[in-house]
Each structure stands twice: as C-alpha cells, then as structure tokens.
C-alpha positions, 0 to 999 in steps of 0.5 A, a space after each residue: 669068080 662069080 659074086 653074091 651080088 652076081 647072082 642076085 642081077 638079072 643077067 639081062 639087066 645091061 642088055 639091049 632088050 626092048 622089053 627091059 629098056 622101056 621099064 627103066 625110068 626115075 618112076 620105077 626105081 623101086 620095082 627096078 631094084 626089087 626086080 632087076 637087082 633082086 628077084 629077078 627069077 619072078 620077072 615076066 620078062 625075065 621068064 620071057 627072055 630065058 623062053 626066047 633064048 633057050 629056043 633059038 638054034 645055037 647057030 642063029 646069029 641073033 642069039 650071038 649078039 649082045 
C-alpha cells in the first residue's frame, strides 16, 4: 500500500541514473528536497526518464535493470 510520502518521492530517486546522481550533493540539498522529494513532476530529468522508459520495448533488458 502506498503512503502519502511515497507519492511525493520521485520514483527514480533511488535509481542509478547518472542524470539524477550528478545532482546529489550538499550544495543542492534544498533543490533535492523540493524536486526529488516534492514536486518531482516538474523536474526536467524526471520527464526525460519517463519518456525514455515509456519508449523502450517491454522485452528490452535495460528497462528491467534497476
């Protein structure tokens, strides 16, 4: 069962995508909380990842990694 907190955390937050990982540093903590743990639907990286994942075929092994 999903909680309200689950709905506010980006589904890619704990993934291993470089685009997200390079944003994670102490100088950007406020941004991480605002976007990754809040309004992630407005994040350009989130949108790119959604497009990438939705355009892959179901049998693509890359889509099953992570």
